[in-house]
All heavy atoms as a GROMACS GRO file, in nm:
protein
  566
    1ALA      N    1  -1.469   0.001  -7.198
    1ALA     CA    2  -1.458   0.022  -7.341
    1ALA      C    3  -1.367  -0.082  -7.404
    1ALA      O    4  -1.395  -0.133  -7.512
    1ALA     CB    5  -1.406   0.162  -7.371
    2ILE      N    6  -1.257  -0.114  -7.336
    2ILE     CA    7  -1.162  -0.212  -7.390
    2ILE      C    8  -1.228  -0.350  -7.398
    2ILE      O    9  -1.215  -0.421  -7.498
    2ILE     CB   10  -1.034  -0.218  -7.304
    2ILE    CG1   11  -0.963  -0.083  -7.307
    2ILE    CG2   12  -0.942  -0.328  -7.354
    2ILE    CD1   13  -0.852  -0.070  -7.204
    3LYS      N   14  -1.302  -0.387  -7.295
    3LYS     CA   15  -1.370  -0.518  -7.295
    3LYS      C   16  -1.474  -0.524  -7.406
    3LYS      O   17  -1.493  -0.628  -7.468
    3LYS     CB   18  -1.431  -0.546  -7.159
    3LYS     CG   19  -1.326  -0.574  -7.053
    3LYS     CD   20  -1.389  -0.605  -6.920
    3LYS     CE   21  -1.281  -0.630  -6.817
    3LYS     NZ   22  -1.339  -0.663  -6.685
    4LEU      N   23  -1.543  -0.414  -7.432
    4LEU     CA   24  -1.638  -0.408  -7.542
    4LEU      C   25  -1.566  -0.432  -7.674
    4LEU      O   26  -1.613  -0.508  -7.758
    4LEU     CB   27  -1.709  -0.273  -7.544
    4LEU     CG   28  -1.795  -0.242  -7.667
    4LEU    CD1   29  -1.912  -0.338  -7.678
    4LEU    CD2   30  -1.844  -0.099  -7.662
    5MET      N   31  -1.453  -0.369  -7.693
    5MET     CA   32  -1.377  -0.384  -7.816
    5MET      C   33  -1.332  -0.528  -7.836
    5MET      O   34  -1.338  -0.581  -7.947
    5MET     CB   35  -1.259  -0.288  -7.816
    5MET     CG   36  -1.300  -0.142  -7.817
    5MET     SD   37  -1.162  -0.034  -7.779
    5MET     CE   38  -1.132   0.037  -7.938
    6ILE      N   39  -1.289  -0.592  -7.730
    6ILE     CA   40  -1.246  -0.732  -7.739
    6ILE      C   41  -1.364  -0.821  -7.774
    6ILE      O   42  -1.354  -0.910  -7.859
    6ILE     CB   43  -1.179  -0.777  -7.608
    6ILE    CG1   44  -1.048  -0.701  -7.586
    6ILE    CG2   45  -1.155  -0.927  -7.607
    6ILE    CD1   46  -0.988  -0.719  -7.448
    7GLN      N   47  -1.477  -0.798  -7.711
    7GLN     CA   48  -1.596  -0.878  -7.737
    7GLN      C   49  -1.641  -0.863  -7.882
    7GLN      O   50  -1.677  -0.960  -7.947
    7GLN     CB   51  -1.709  -0.839  -7.642
    7GLN     CG   52  -1.830  -0.927  -7.658
    7GLN     CD   53  -1.930  -0.911  -7.545
    7GLN    OE1   54  -1.908  -0.834  -7.453
    7GLN    NE2   55  -2.037  -0.984  -7.552
    8ILE      N   56  -1.637  -0.744  -7.934
    8ILE     CA   57  -1.675  -0.720  -8.073
    8ILE      C   58  -1.578  -0.791  -8.167
    8ILE      O   59  -1.618  -0.856  -8.263
    8ILE     CB   60  -1.680  -0.570  -8.104
    8ILE    CG1   61  -1.793  -0.506  -8.025
    8ILE    CG2   62  -1.698  -0.545  -8.254
    8ILE    CD1   63  -1.790  -0.355  -8.027
    9ALA      N   64  -1.448  -0.782  -8.138
    9ALA     CA   65  -1.348  -0.846  -8.222
    9ALA      C   66  -1.366  -0.998  -8.223
    9ALA      O   67  -1.340  -1.064  -8.324
    9ALA     CB   68  -1.207  -0.811  -8.173
   10ARG      N   69  -1.412  -1.054  -8.114
   10ARG     CA   70  -1.436  -1.198  -8.106
   10ARG      C   71  -1.564  -1.238  -8.180
   10ARG      O   72  -1.589  -1.355  -8.199
   10ARG     CB   73  -1.450  -1.241  -7.960
   10ARG     CG   74  -1.322  -1.242  -7.884
   10ARG     CD   75  -1.347  -1.285  -7.743
   10ARG     NE   76  -1.224  -1.293  -7.666
   10ARG     CZ   77  -1.219  -1.301  -7.535
   10ARG    NH1   78  -1.330  -1.301  -7.464
   10ARG    NH2   79  -1.104  -1.309  -7.474
   11GLY      N   80  -1.646  -1.142  -8.215
   11GLY     CA   81  -1.771  -1.172  -8.283
   11GLY      C   82  -1.879  -1.221  -8.188
   11GLY      O   83  -1.971  -1.291  -8.227
   12GLN      N   84  -1.868  -1.183  -8.062
   12GLN     CA   85  -1.963  -1.226  -7.959
   12GLN      C   86  -2.075  -1.124  -7.944
   12GLN      O   87  -2.078  -1.047  -7.849
   12GLN     CB   88  -1.891  -1.248  -7.826
   12GLN     CG   89  -1.788  -1.357  -7.831
   12GLN     CD   90  -1.711  -1.368  -7.701
   12GLN    OE1   91  -1.695  -1.271  -7.628
   12GLN    NE2   92  -1.663  -1.486  -7.673
   13ARG      N   93  -2.168  -1.128  -8.036
   13ARG     CA   94  -2.280  -1.033  -8.031
   13ARG      C   95  -2.391  -1.092  -7.945
   13ARG      O   96  -2.442  -1.199  -7.973
   13ARG     CB   97  -2.332  -1.008  -8.172
   13ARG     CG   98  -2.444  -0.909  -8.176
   13ARG     CD   99  -2.498  -0.893  -8.318
   13ARG     NE  100  -2.596  -0.789  -8.320
   13ARG     CZ  101  -2.571  -0.660  -8.338
   13ARG    NH1  102  -2.447  -0.621  -8.355
   13ARG    NH2  103  -2.667  -0.570  -8.337
   14PRO      N  104  -2.434  -1.019  -7.842
   14PRO     CA  105  -2.547  -1.066  -7.760
   14PRO      C  106  -2.677  -1.060  -7.840
   14PRO      O  107  -2.691  -0.979  -7.931
   14PRO     CB  108  -2.553  -0.968  -7.644
   14PRO     CG  109  -2.433  -0.882  -7.655
   14PRO     CD  110  -2.378  -0.896  -7.792
   15GLY      N  111  -2.771  -1.145  -7.803
   15GLY     CA  112  -2.903  -1.136  -7.863
   15GLY      C  113  -2.970  -1.006  -7.819
   15GLY      O  114  -2.943  -0.955  -7.710
   16ARG      N  115  -3.060  -0.955  -7.901
   16ARG     CA  116  -3.119  -0.825  -7.869
   16ARG      C  117  -3.204  -0.828  -7.743
   16ARG      O  118  -3.224  -0.725  -7.680
   16ARG     CB  119  -3.197  -0.766  -7.985
   16ARG     CG  120  -3.295  -0.857  -8.048
   16ARG     CD  121  -3.367  -0.791  -8.167
   16ARG     NE  122  -3.510  -0.786  -8.140
   16ARG     CZ  123  -3.575  -0.676  -8.103
   16ARG    NH1  124  -3.512  -0.564  -8.091
   16ARG    NH2  125  -3.704  -0.679  -8.078
   17THR      N  126  -3.253  -0.945  -7.701
   17THR     CA  127  -3.333  -0.953  -7.580
   17THR      C  128  -3.251  -0.994  -7.458
   17THR      O  129  -3.305  -1.005  -7.348
   17THR     CB  130  -3.451  -1.051  -7.597
   17THR    OG1  131  -3.399  -1.180  -7.628
   17THR    CG2  132  -3.544  -1.003  -7.706
   18HIS      N  133  -3.121  -1.017  -7.476
   18HIS     CA  134  -3.034  -1.048  -7.363
   18HIS      C  135  -2.997  -0.920  -7.289
   18HIS      O  136  -2.998  -0.812  -7.347
   18HIS     CB  137  -2.905  -1.117  -7.411
   18HIS     CG  138  -2.928  -1.254  -7.461
   18HIS    ND1  139  -2.925  -1.284  -7.595
   18HIS    CD2  140  -2.954  -1.370  -7.396
   18HIS    CE1  141  -2.948  -1.412  -7.610
   18HIS    NE2  142  -2.966  -1.467  -7.491
   19ASN      N  143  -2.963  -0.935  -7.163
   19ASN     CA  144  -2.912  -0.819  -7.090
   19ASN      C  145  -2.780  -0.777  -7.150
   19ASN      O  146  -2.702  -0.861  -7.197
   19ASN     CB  147  -2.894  -0.852  -6.942
   19ASN     CG  148  -3.026  -0.856  -6.869
   19ASN    OD1  149  -3.126  -0.802  -6.915
   19ASN    ND2  150  -3.028  -0.919  -6.754
   20CYS      N  151  -2.752  -0.649  -7.146
   20CYS     CA  152  -2.628  -0.595  -7.202
   20CYS      C  153  -2.508  -0.649  -7.123
   20CYS      O  154  -2.515  -0.670  -7.002
   20CYS     CB  155  -2.630  -0.443  -7.199
   20CYS     SG  156  -2.497  -0.369  -7.295
   21PHE      N  157  -2.399  -0.667  -7.192
   21PHE     CA  158  -2.276  -0.720  -7.131
   21PHE      C  159  -2.210  -0.621  -7.036
   21PHE      O  160  -2.122  -0.657  -6.959
   21PHE     CB  161  -2.176  -0.760  -7.240
   21PHE     CG  162  -2.154  -0.653  -7.342
   21PHE    CD1  163  -2.066  -0.550  -7.318
   21PHE    CD2  164  -2.224  -0.655  -7.461
   21PHE    CE1  165  -2.047  -0.450  -7.411
   21PHE    CE2  166  -2.205  -0.556  -7.556
   21PHE     CZ  167  -2.117  -0.453  -7.531
   22CYS      N  168  -2.254  -0.496  -7.036
   22CYS     CA  169  -2.192  -0.395  -6.950
   22CYS      C  170  -2.232  -0.409  -6.804
   22CYS      O  171  -2.173  -0.346  -6.716
   22CYS     CB  172  -2.224  -0.255  -7.001
   22CYS     SG  173  -2.395  -0.203  -6.972
   23GLY      N  174  -2.335  -0.491  -6.778
   23GLY     CA  175  -2.377  -0.512  -6.640
   23GLY      C  176  -2.487  -0.420  -6.592
   23GLY      O  177  -2.521  -0.418  -6.475
   24SER      N  178  -2.547  -0.346  -6.683
   24SER     CA  179  -2.650  -0.249  -6.644
   24SER      C  180  -2.787  -0.312  -6.619
   24SER      O  181  -2.877  -0.244  -6.571
   24SER     CB  182  -2.665  -0.144  -6.755
   24SER     OG  183  -2.718  -0.203  -6.872
   25ASN      N  184  -2.804  -0.438  -6.654
   25ASN     CA  185  -2.933  -0.507  -6.646
   25ASN      C  186  -3.038  -0.446  -6.738
   25ASN      O  187  -3.157  -0.462  -6.717
   25ASN     CB  188  -2.986  -0.515  -6.502
   25ASN     CG  189  -2.905  -0.610  -6.419
   25ASN    OD1  190  -2.858  -0.713  -6.469
   25ASN    ND2  191  -2.885  -0.578  -6.293
   26VAL      N  192  -2.993  -0.376  -6.841
   26VAL     CA  193  -3.080  -0.322  -6.945
   26VAL      C  194  -3.063  -0.413  -7.067
   26VAL      O  195  -2.955  -0.467  -7.091
   26VAL     CB  196  -3.041  -0.176  -6.980
   26VAL    CG1  197  -3.120  -0.123  -7.096
   26VAL    CG2  198  -3.055  -0.088  -6.858
   27LYS      N  199  -3.168  -0.431  -7.145
   27LYS     CA  200  -3.159  -0.513  -7.265
   27LYS      C  201  -3.055  -0.455  -7.360
   27LYS      O  202  -3.042  -0.333  -7.376
   27LYS     CB  203  -3.294  -0.522  -7.336
   27LYS     CG  204  -3.404  -0.583  -7.252
   27LYS     CD  205  -3.378  -0.728  -7.222
   27LYS     CE  206  -3.494  -0.787  -7.143
   27LYS     NZ  207  -3.463  -0.914  -7.086
   28PHE      N  208  -2.982  -0.544  -7.426
   28PHE     CA  209  -2.875  -0.505  -7.519
   28PHE      C  210  -2.927  -0.406  -7.623
   28PHE      O  211  -2.860  -0.308  -7.655
   28PHE     CB  212  -2.817  -0.629  -7.586
   28PHE     CG  213  -2.718  -0.601  -7.694
   28PHE    CD1  214  -2.596  -0.542  -7.665
   28PHE    CD2  215  -2.745  -0.635  -7.825
   28PHE    CE1  216  -2.503  -0.516  -7.765
   28PHE    CE2  217  -2.653  -0.609  -7.926
   28PHE     CZ  218  -2.532  -0.550  -7.895
   29ARG      N  219  -3.046  -0.429  -7.677
   29ARG     CA  220  -3.099  -0.344  -7.783
   29ARG      C  221  -3.119  -0.200  -7.738
   29ARG      O  222  -3.121  -0.109  -7.820
   29ARG     CB  223  -3.228  -0.401  -7.839
   29ARG     CG  224  -3.345  -0.393  -7.745
   29ARG     CD  225  -3.472  -0.447  -7.808
   29ARG     NE  226  -3.584  -0.436  -7.720
   29ARG     CZ  227  -3.628  -0.531  -7.639
   29ARG    NH1  228  -3.568  -0.649  -7.639
   29ARG    NH2  229  -3.731  -0.511  -7.561
   30LYS      N  230  -3.134  -0.177  -7.608
   30LYS     CA  231  -3.158  -0.042  -7.557
   30LYS      C  232  -3.035   0.016  -7.487
   30LYS      O  233  -3.041   0.126  -7.436
   30LYS     CB  234  -3.276  -0.043  -7.459
   30LYS     CG  235  -3.406  -0.075  -7.526
   30LYS     CD  236  -3.522  -0.058  -7.433
   30LYS     CE  237  -3.651  -0.084  -7.509
   30LYS     NZ  238  -3.766  -0.046  -7.433
   31CYS      N  239  -2.927  -0.059  -7.486
   31CYS     CA  240  -2.808  -0.013  -7.412
   31CYS      C  241  -2.691   0.014  -7.506
   31CYS      O  242  -2.672   0.126  -7.552
   31CYS     CB  243  -2.774  -0.116  -7.304
   31CYS     SG  244  -2.661  -0.056  -7.178
   32HIS      N  245  -2.612  -0.087  -7.538
   32HIS     CA  246  -2.490  -0.068  -7.617
   32HIS      C  247  -2.498  -0.124  -7.759
   32HIS      O  248  -2.395  -0.139  -7.825
   32HIS     CB  249  -2.371  -0.132  -7.544
   32HIS     CG  250  -2.318  -0.047  -7.434
   32HIS    ND1  251  -2.353  -0.067  -7.303
   32HIS    CD2  252  -2.234   0.059  -7.436
   32HIS    CE1  253  -2.292   0.022  -7.227
   32HIS    NE2  254  -2.220   0.101  -7.305
   33ARG      N  255  -2.616  -0.154  -7.809
   33ARG     CA  256  -2.627  -0.211  -7.944
   33ARG      C  257  -2.573  -0.115  -8.050
   33ARG      O  258  -2.498  -0.156  -8.139
   33ARG     CB  259  -2.772  -0.246  -7.976
   33ARG     CG  260  -2.783  -0.316  -8.113
   33ARG     CD  261  -2.925  -0.348  -8.148
   33ARG     NE  262  -2.996  -0.223  -8.172
   33ARG     CZ  263  -3.121  -0.215  -8.209
   33ARG    NH1  264  -3.192  -0.324  -8.222
   33ARG    NH2  265  -3.178  -0.100  -8.230
   34GLU      N  266  -2.605   0.012  -8.040
   34GLU     CA  267  -2.560   0.109  -8.140
   34GLU      C  268  -2.408   0.122  -8.140
   34GLU      O  269  -2.344   0.124  -8.246
   34GLU     CB  270  -2.626   0.244  -8.114
   34GLU     CG  271  -2.600   0.345  -8.223
   34GLU     CD  272  -2.675   0.475  -8.200
   34GLU    OE1  273  -2.788   0.472  -8.150
   34GLU    OE2  274  -2.617   0.580  -8.232
   35ALA      N  275  -2.348   0.128  -8.023
   35ALA     CA  276  -2.202   0.136  -8.013
   35ALA      C  277  -2.139   0.009  -8.068
   35ALA      O  278  -2.038   0.014  -8.140
   35ALA     CB  279  -2.159   0.157  -7.868
   36PHE      N  280  -2.199  -0.106  -8.037
   36PHE     CA  281  -2.149  -0.234  -8.087
   36PHE      C  282  -2.149  -0.234  -8.239
   36PHE      O  283  -2.050  -0.270  -8.302
   36PHE     CB  284  -2.238  -0.347  -8.032
   36PHE     CG  285  -2.184  -0.485  -8.055
   36PHE    CD1  286  -2.122  -0.554  -7.953
   36PHE    CD2  287  -2.197  -0.547  -8.178
   36PHE    CE1  288  -2.073  -0.682  -7.973
   36PHE    CE2  289  -2.149  -0.674  -8.200
   36PHE     CZ  290  -2.087  -0.742  -8.097
   37ASP      N  291  -2.259  -0.193  -8.300
   37ASP     CA  292  -2.271  -0.192  -8.446
   37ASP      C  293  -2.168  -0.101  -8.512
   37ASP      O  294  -2.108  -0.137  -8.613
   37ASP     CB  295  -2.411  -0.149  -8.488
   37ASP     CG  296  -2.518  -0.252  -8.453
   37ASP    OD1  297  -2.482  -0.369  -8.426
   37ASP    OD2  298  -2.636  -0.215  -8.452
   38LYS      N  299  -2.146   0.015  -8.454
   38LYS     CA  300  -2.050   0.110  -8.513
   38LYS      C  301  -1.907   0.058  -8.502
   38LYS      O  302  -1.830   0.068  -8.596
   38LYS     CB  303  -2.062   0.246  -8.447
   38LYS     CG  304  -2.188   0.319  -8.488
   38LYS     CD  305  -2.200   0.454  -8.422
   38LYS     CE  306  -2.328   0.522  -8.468
   38LYS     NZ  307  -2.346   0.652  -8.408
   39LEU      N  308  -1.872   0.003  -8.387
   39LEU     CA  309  -1.736  -0.047  -8.369
   39LEU      C  310  -1.711  -0.174  -8.450
   39LEU      O  311  -1.600  -0.197  -8.496
   39LEU     CB  312  -1.708  -0.074  -8.221
   39LEU     CG  313  -1.691   0.051  -8.135
   39LEU    CD1  314  -1.683   0.013  -7.988
   39LEU    CD2  315  -1.567   0.127  -8.176
   40GLU      N  316  -1.813  -0.254  -8.470
   40GLU     CA  317  -1.799  -0.377  -8.547
   40GLU      C  318  -1.756  -0.348  -8.691
   40GLU      O  319  -1.684  -0.425  -8.753
   40GLU     CB  320  -1.932  -0.452  -8.545
   40GLU     CG  321  -1.928  -0.591  -8.600
   40GLU     CD  322  -2.061  -0.661  -8.583
   40GLU    OE1  323  -2.167  -0.597  -8.601
   40GLU    OE2  324  -2.058  -0.780  -8.550
   41GLY      N  325  -1.796  -0.232  -8.742
   41GLY     CA  326  -1.767  -0.195  -8.880
   41GLY      C  327  -1.623  -0.160  -8.909
   41GLY      O  328  -1.584  -0.152  -9.025
   42ILE      N  329  -1.539  -0.139  -8.808
   42ILE     CA  330  -1.400  -0.100  -8.837
   42ILE      C  331  -1.305  -0.218  -8.854
   42ILE      O  332  -1.190  -0.200  -8.888
   42ILE     CB  333  -1.343  -0.001  -8.732
   42ILE    CG1  334  -1.321  -0.067  -8.598
   42ILE    CG2  335  -1.430   0.120  -8.720
   42ILE    CD1  336  -1.244   0.021  -8.502
   43GLY      N  337  -1.354  -0.340  -8.831
   43GLY     CA  338  -1.273  -0.459  -8.854
   43GLY      C  339  -1.198  -0.507  -8.731
   43GLY      O  340  -1.160  -0.428  -8.644
   44LYS      N  341  -1.178  -0.638  -8.726
   44LYS     CA  342  -1.118  -0.702  -8.609
   44LYS      C  343  -0.978  -0.650  -8.577
   44LYS      O  344  -0.951  -0.609  -8.464
   44LYS     CB  345  -1.114  -0.853  -8.630
   44LYS     CG  346  -1.050  -0.927  -8.516
   44LYS     CD  347  -1.041  -1.076  -8.540
   44LYS     CE  348  -0.969  -1.142  -8.424
   44LYS     NZ  349  -0.966  -1.286  -8.436
   45ASN      N  350  -0.887  -0.653  -8.672
   45ASN     CA  351  -0.748  -0.614  -8.644
   45ASN      C  352  -0.737  -0.467  -8.607
   45ASN      O  353  -0.662  -0.430  -8.516
   45ASN     CB  354  -0.658  -0.647  -8.761
   45ASN     CG  355  -0.634  -0.796  -8.775
   45ASN    OD1  356  -0.643  -0.870  -8.677
   45ASN    ND2  357  -0.604  -0.840  -8.895
   46ASN      N  358  -0.810  -0.383  -8.675
   46ASN     CA  359  -0.809  -0.240  -8.644
   46ASN      C  360  -0.864  -0.216  -8.504
   46ASN      O  361  -0.810  -0.139  -8.426
   46ASN     CB  362  -0.891  -0.166  -8.749
   46ASN     CG  363  -0.857  -0.020  -8.758
   46ASN    OD1  364  -0.765   0.030  -8.694
   46ASN    ND2  365  -0.933   0.052  -8.838
   47LEU      N  366  -0.972  -0.285  -8.472
   47LEU     CA  367  -1.034  -0.272  -8.340
   47LEU      C  368  -0.940  -0.319  -8.229
   47LEU      O  369  -0.923  -0.252  -8.128
   47LEU     CB  370  -1.164  -0.354  -8.338
   47LEU     CG  371  -1.254  -0.339  -8.219
   47LEU    CD1  372  -1.301  -0.195  -8.205
   47LEU    CD2  373  -1.374  -0.430  -8.234
   48LEU      N  374  -0.875  -0.433  -8.250
   48LEU     CA  375  -0.782  -0.484  -8.150
   48LEU      C  376  -0.660  -0.392  -8.136
   48LEU      O  377  -0.607  -0.375  -8.026
   48LEU     CB  378  -0.737  -0.626  -8.185
   48LEU     CG  379  -0.843  -0.733  -8.165
   48LEU    CD1  380  -0.792  -0.868  -8.217
   48LEU    CD2  381  -0.884  -0.746  -8.019
   49GLY      N  382  -0.617  -0.333  -8.245
   49GLY     CA  383  -0.505  -0.239  -8.239
   49GLY      C  384  -0.537  -0.119  -8.153
   49GLY      O  385  -0.456  -0.077  -8.069
   50HIS      N  386  -0.656  -0.065  -8.170
   50HIS     CA  387  -0.698   0.049  -8.089
   50HIS      C  388  -0.717   0.010  -7.943
   50HIS      O  389  -0.680   0.084  -7.851
   50HIS     CB  390  -0.827   0.110  -8.143
   50HIS     CG  391  -0.810   0.183  -8.273
   50HIS    ND1  392  -0.735   0.297  -8.285
   50HIS    CD2  393  -0.858   0.156  -8.396
   50HIS    CE1  394  -0.738   0.339  -8.409
   50HIS    NE2  395  -0.812   0.255  -8.480
   51ALA      N  396  -0.775  -0.108  -7.921
   51ALA     CA  397  -0.795  -0.157  -7.784
   51ALA      C  398  -0.661  -0.176  -7.714
   51ALA      O  399  -0.645  -0.140  -7.597
   51ALA     CB  400  -0.874  -0.287  -7.784
   52TYR      N  401  -0.563  -0.229  -7.786
   52TYR     CA  402  -0.430  -0.251  -7.728
   52TYR      C  403  -0.365  -0.118  -7.691
   52TYR      O  404  -0.310  -0.104  -7.581
   52TYR     CB  405  -0.342  -0.329  -7.826
   52TYR     CG  406  -0.207  -0.362  -7.768
   52TYR    CD1  407  -0.191  -0.474  -7.687
   52TYR    CD2  408  -0.096  -0.283  -7.794
   52TYR    CE1  409  -0.068  -0.505  -7.632
   52TYR    CE2  410   0.027  -0.312  -7.739
   52TYR     CZ  411   0.041  -0.424  -7.659
   52TYR     OH  412   0.163  -0.454  -7.604
   53ALA      N  413  -0.372  -0.024  -7.782
   53ALA     CA  414  -0.312   0.108  -7.754
   53ALA      C  415  -0.378   0.174  -7.633
   53ALA      O  416  -0.309   0.229  -7.546
   53ALA     CB  417  -0.325   0.198  -7.877
   54PHE      N  418  -0.508   0.164  -7.625
   54PHE     CA  419  -0.583   0.222  -7.513
   54PHE      C  420  -0.547   0.152  -7.382
   54PHE      O  421  -0.523   0.216  -7.280
   54PHE     CB  422  -0.732   0.212  -7.542
   54PHE     CG  423  -0.820   0.282  -7.442
   54PHE    CD1  424  -0.799   0.414  -7.407
   54PHE    CD2  425  -0.926   0.215  -7.384
   54PHE    CE1  426  -0.881   0.478  -7.316
   54PHE    CE2  427  -1.009   0.278  -7.292
   54PHE     CZ  428  -0.985   0.410  -7.258
   55ALA      N  429  -0.539   0.018  -7.385
   55ALA     CA  430  -0.505  -0.059  -7.265
   55ALA      C  431  -0.363  -0.028  -7.219
   55ALA      O  432  -0.337  -0.011  -7.100
   55ALA     CB  433  -0.521  -0.208  -7.292
   56LYS      N  434  -0.271  -0.020  -7.314
   56LYS     CA  435  -0.130   0.008  -7.280
   56LYS      C  436  -0.116   0.147  -7.220
   56LYS      O  437  -0.049   0.165  -7.119
   56LYS     CB  438  -0.044  -0.006  -7.405
   56LYS     CG  439   0.103   0.004  -7.378
   56LYS     CD  440   0.184  -0.024  -7.502
   56LYS     CE  441   0.331  -0.014  -7.471
   56LYS     NZ  442   0.414  -0.039  -7.588
   57GLU      N  443  -0.182   0.244  -7.280
   57GLU     CA  444  -0.175   0.381  -7.231
   57GLU      C  445  -0.237   0.394  -7.092
   57GLU      O  446  -0.194   0.476  -7.011
   57GLU     CB  447  -0.248   0.473  -7.330
   57GLU     CG  448  -0.207   0.616  -7.320
   57GLU     CD  449  -0.265   0.697  -7.435
   57GLU    OE1  450  -0.234   0.666  -7.551
   57GLU    OE2  451  -0.340   0.792  -7.406
   58SER      N  452  -0.337   0.312  -7.065
   58SER     CA  453  -0.407   0.315  -6.936
   58SER      C  454  -0.337   0.232  -6.829
   58SER      O  455  -0.378   0.233  -6.714
   58SER     CB  456  -0.550   0.262  -6.953
   58SER     OG  457  -0.619   0.336  -7.048
   59GLY      N  458  -0.235   0.157  -6.869
   59GLY     CA  459  -0.160   0.076  -6.774
   59GLY      C  460  -0.225  -0.058  -6.741
   59GLY      O  461  -0.192  -0.119  -6.639
   60HIS      N  462  -0.315  -0.105  -6.825
   60HIS     CA  463  -0.382  -0.233  -6.803
   60HIS      C  464  -0.304  -0.346  -6.870
   60HIS      O  465  -0.339  -0.393  -6.979
   60HIS     CB  466  -0.526  -0.229  -6.856
   60HIS     CG  467  -0.614  -0.136  -6.782
   60HIS    ND1  468  -0.660  -0.164  -6.655
   60HIS    CD2  469  -0.664  -0.015  -6.816
   60HIS    CE1  470  -0.736  -0.063  -6.614
   60HIS    NE2  471  -0.739   0.029  -6.709
   61VAL      N  472  -0.200  -0.392  -6.803
   61VAL     CA  473  -0.112  -0.494  -6.858
   61VAL      C  474  -0.188  -0.624  -6.882
   61VAL      O  475  -0.167  -0.692  -6.983
   61VAL     CB  476   0.008  -0.519  -6.762
   61VAL    CG1  477   0.097  -0.629  -6.814
   61VAL    CG2  478   0.085  -0.390  -6.743
   62ASP      N  479  -0.280  -0.660  -6.791
   62ASP     CA  480  -0.356  -0.783  -6.807
   62ASP      C  481  -0.442  -0.779  -6.933
   62ASP      O  482  -0.454  -0.879  -7.005
   62ASP     CB  483  -0.442  -0.810  -6.684
   62ASP     CG  484  -0.533  -0.693  -6.648
   62ASP    OD1  485  -0.498  -0.578  -6.679
   62ASP    OD2  486  -0.639  -0.717  -6.587
   63LEU      N  487  -0.501  -0.665  -6.964
   63LEU     CA  488  -0.580  -0.653  -7.086
   63LEU      C  489  -0.491  -0.654  -7.210
   63LEU      O  490  -0.531  -0.707  -7.314
   63LEU     CB  491  -0.665  -0.526  -7.083
   63LEU     CG  492  -0.785  -0.529  -6.989
   63LEU    CD1  493  -0.854  -0.394  -6.986
   63LEU    CD2  494  -0.884  -0.636  -7.029
   64CYS      N  495  -0.372  -0.600  -7.200
   64CYS     CA  496  -0.278  -0.605  -7.312
   64CYS      C  497  -0.246  -0.750  -7.347
   64CYS      O  498  -0.244  -0.788  -7.464
   64CYS     CB  499  -0.149  -0.529  -7.280
   64CYS     SG  500  -0.166  -0.351  -7.276
   65ARG      N  501  -0.222  -0.832  -7.246
   65ARG     CA  502  -0.193  -0.974  -7.270
   65ARG      C  503  -0.313  -1.044  -7.334
   65ARG      O  504  -0.297  -1.126  -7.424
   65ARG     CB  505  -0.155  -1.042  -7.140
   65ARG     CG  506  -0.018  -1.004  -7.090
   65ARG     CD  507   0.024  -1.091  -6.972
   65ARG     NE  508   0.129  -1.022  -6.900
   65ARG     CZ  509   0.121  -0.979  -6.775
   65ARG    NH1  510   0.012  -1.003  -6.704
   65ARG    NH2  511   0.221  -0.916  -6.718
   66LEU      N  512  -0.430  -1.012  -7.287
   66LEU     CA  513  -0.552  -1.071  -7.342
   66LEU      C  514  -0.568  -1.034  -7.489
   66LEU      O  515  -0.600  -1.119  -7.572
   66LEU     CB  516  -0.674  -1.025  -7.261
   66LEU     CG  517  -0.809  -1.077  -7.306
   66LEU    CD1  518  -0.818  -1.227  -7.289
   66LEU    CD2  519  -0.920  -1.009  -7.226
   67ILE      N  520  -0.543  -0.910  -7.521
   67ILE     CA  521  -0.556  -0.864  -7.660
   67ILE      C  522  -0.450  -0.930  -7.748
   67ILE      O  523  -0.478  -0.970  -7.861
   67ILE     CB  524  -0.546  -0.710  -7.667
   67ILE    CG1  525  -0.666  -0.649  -7.596
   67ILE    CG2  526  -0.538  -0.662  -7.811
   67ILE    CD1  527  -0.652  -0.501  -7.566
   68GLU      N  528  -0.329  -0.945  -7.698
   68GLU     CA  529  -0.222  -1.011  -7.774
   68GLU      C  530  -0.262  -1.153  -7.814
   68GLU      O  531  -0.229  -1.200  -7.923
   68GLU     CB  532  -0.092  -1.012  -7.695
   68GLU     CG  533  -0.027  -0.876  -7.684
   68GLU     CD  534   0.089  -0.872  -7.588
   68GLU    OE1  535   0.113  -0.972  -7.517
   68GLU    OE2  536   0.156  -0.768  -7.583
   69LYS      N  537  -0.335  -1.222  -7.727
   69LYS     CA  538  -0.380  -1.359  -7.756
   69LYS      C  539  -0.484  -1.361  -7.869
   69LYS      O  540  -0.497  -1.460  -7.939
   69LYS     CB  541  -0.439  -1.424  -7.632
   69LYS     CG  542  -0.338  -1.456  -7.526
   69LYS     CD  543  -0.406  -1.517  -7.405
   69LYS     CE  544  -0.307  -1.536  -7.292
   69LYS     NZ  545  -0.373  -1.592  -7.174
   70GLU      N  546  -0.556  -1.252  -7.886
   70GLU     CA  547  -0.661  -1.246  -7.988
   70GLU      C  548  -0.605  -1.227  -8.128
   70GLU      O  549  -0.671  -1.258  -8.225
   70GLU     CB  550  -0.759  -1.131  -7.956
   70GLU     CG  551  -0.834  -1.147  -7.829
   70GLU     CD  552  -0.931  -1.265  -7.829
   70GLU    OE1  553  -0.990  -1.296  -7.934
   70GLU    OE2  554  -0.945  -1.327  -7.724
   71TYR      N  555  -0.485  -1.171  -8.140
   71TYR     CA  556  -0.426  -1.147  -8.272
   71TYR      C  557  -0.397  -1.274  -8.339
   71TYR      O  558  -0.346  -1.358  -8.346
   71TYR     CB  559  -0.300  -1.061  -8.262
   71TYR     CG  560  -0.328  -0.913  -8.267
   71TYR    CD1  561  -0.304  -0.831  -8.158
   71TYR    CD2  562  -0.379  -0.854  -8.381
   71TYR    CE1  563  -0.327  -0.695  -8.163
   71TYR    CE2  564  -0.403  -0.718  -8.388
   71TYR     CZ  565  -0.376  -0.639  -8.277
   71TYR     OH  566  -0.401  -0.504  -8.284
   0.00000   0.00000   0.00000
């Protein structure tokens, strides 16, 4: 979930015929497109803030550093 949030904040939207970034080997349009669209609507800074809080609470220090670089 955190990696999805970072990807959305970066504006890295996969093409609808590409495989989903989650690794499921399912086309993006049939996998995480709806979640991507909904999360994209809350804005970059808000999204990164939530991703940071989630990563910190989960103990993912490496993801916290990655998110800090995105701000």
